[in-house]
C-alpha positions as a printed Julia matrix, in Angstrom:
152×3 Matrix{Float64}:
  9.67   31.17   8.44
 12.97   29.71   7.35
 15.61   31.73   5.59
 17.41   30.3    2.54
 20.34   28.82   4.5
 18.04   27.18   7.05
 15.86   25.75   4.29
 18.9    24.24   2.56
 20.24   22.87   5.86
 16.96   21.09   6.59
 16.86   19.67   3.07
 20.43   18.4    3.53
 19.4    16.65   6.75
 16.46   15.08   4.94
 18.74   13.92   2.11
 21.17   12.36   4.61
 18.25   10.5    6.21
 17.15    9.19   2.81
 20.71    8.01   2.04
 20.76    6.19   5.39
 17.46    4.51   4.49
 18.7     3.5    1.06
 21.76    1.85   2.6
 19.69    0.09   5.25
 17.16   -1.34   2.82
 19.78   -2.43   0.29
 21.76   -4.1    3.08
 18.61   -5.89   4.24
 17.87   -6.97   0.66
 21.35   -8.47   0.49
 21.02  -10.11   3.91
 17.69  -11.72   3.05
 18.6   -13.28  -0.26
 15.21  -14.97  -0.71
 13.75  -13.26  -3.76
 10.34  -12.49  -2.21
 11.83  -11.08   0.98
 14.59   -9.18  -0.78
 12.11   -7.5   -3.15
 10.27   -5.54  -0.45
 13.55   -3.99   0.68
 14.82   -3.31  -2.86
 11.53   -1.66  -3.82
 11.62    0.55  -0.74
 15.26    1.48  -1.37
 14.33    2.54  -4.9
 11.52    4.71  -3.57
 13.88    6.26  -1.02
 16.25    7.03  -3.91
 13.43    8.93  -5.6
 12.88   10.89  -2.37
 16.6    11.73  -2.27
 16.48   12.96  -5.88
 13.36   15.08  -5.2
 15.05   16.69  -2.22
 18.18   17.39  -4.24
 16.02   19.18  -6.83
 14.57   21.3   -4.03
 18.09   22.29  -2.99
 18.87   23.24  -6.59
 15.83   25.54  -6.64
 17.61   27.56  -3.97
 20.62   27.91  -6.27
 22.72   25.42  -4.35
 24.13   22.0   -5.13
 25.2    19.41  -2.62
 27.39   16.4   -3.15
 25.62   13.22  -2.14
 26.29    9.56  -2.43
 24.89    8.04  -5.6
 26.64    4.69  -5.9
 25.0     2.1   -3.71
 26.16   -0.93  -5.67
 28.51   -2.16  -2.94
 26.33   -1.61   0.11
 26.59   -4.39   2.66
 25.46   -5.19   6.16
 28.68   -3.72   7.56
 27.76   -0.31   6.06
 24.71    0.04   8.26
 25.22    1.29  11.81
 21.73    0.13  12.73
 22.2    -3.4   11.47
 25.46   -3.96  13.28
 23.61   -4.02  16.61
 20.72   -6.09  15.33
 22.47   -8.97  13.62
 22.08  -11.34  16.49
 21.44  -15.06  16.08
 17.78  -14.55  17.04
 17.23  -11.65  14.61
 14.83  -12.67  11.9
 12.79  -11.16   9.1
 10.0   -10.08  11.45
 12.48   -8.2   13.67
 13.73   -6.28  10.65
 10.19   -5.56   9.5
  9.53   -3.99  12.92
 12.73   -1.98  12.55
 11.53   -0.78   9.14
  8.12    0.17  10.58
  9.83    2.29  13.26
 12.2     3.85  10.74
  9.39    4.78   8.36
  7.29    6.17  11.21
 10.22    8.36  12.28
 10.68    9.56   8.68
  6.97   10.36   8.42
  7.07   12.35  11.67
 10.21   14.18  10.51
  8.48   15.39   7.35
  5.26   16.3    9.18
  7.24   18.36  11.7
  9.14   19.99   8.85
  5.89   21.12   7.21
  5.2    23.6   10.0
  8.36   25.57   9.23
  8.09   25.7    5.43
  5.94   28.43   3.92
  6.81   28.06   0.22
  3.81   26.26  -1.3
  5.78   24.2   -3.82
  8.23   23.03  -1.15
  5.33   22.25   1.19
  3.74   20.07  -1.49
  6.96   18.11  -1.97
  7.47   17.61   1.77
  3.82   16.61   2.16
  4.2    14.1   -0.67
  7.32   12.67   0.99
  5.43   12.33   4.28
  2.7    10.41   2.46
  5.28    8.12   0.85
  6.88    7.37   4.2
  3.54    6.45   5.75
  2.88    4.16   2.76
  6.23    2.48   3.39
  5.3     2.03   7.04
  1.98    0.48   6.06
  3.7    -1.86   3.59
  6.01   -3.13   6.32
  3.16   -3.44   8.83
  1.12   -5.51   6.38
  4.12   -7.72   5.64
  4.7    -8.13   9.38
  1.07   -9.18   9.91
  1.3   -11.67   7.05
  4.47  -13.16   8.54
  2.84  -13.39  11.95
 -0.08  -15.35  10.5
  2.29  -17.77   8.75
  4.35  -18.46  11.87
């Protein structure tokens, strides 16, 4: 069972991961300016923002407040460490969809692994809900990838 400090530390890690996801998806939305393509990334970024806010509320329940990034209005490709390596001439929408699938799978596994160490029922429910959201994101990107594969 986690003590208070450990619980807060894990929540801070989860928040940092959500911030990274928000930046990635907003950068991808900017990179793929086509409205239909951009929308999937903007929608996912907005959902990741909700996850971040939920996790911050969990931290507050422990009587702590953490300073996190809240202004994502100027996010660009250069802000994403992941994208810097992937922006090659042959990188296309399908490559980034596969990246998103992997990212969402990793997030899902992170939350599932976290569940085993959290005993507080309310916190478990929130982490479980976040795990479900991440697997929905993964499925959304997998479906989009399959649709793109059929078109090409």
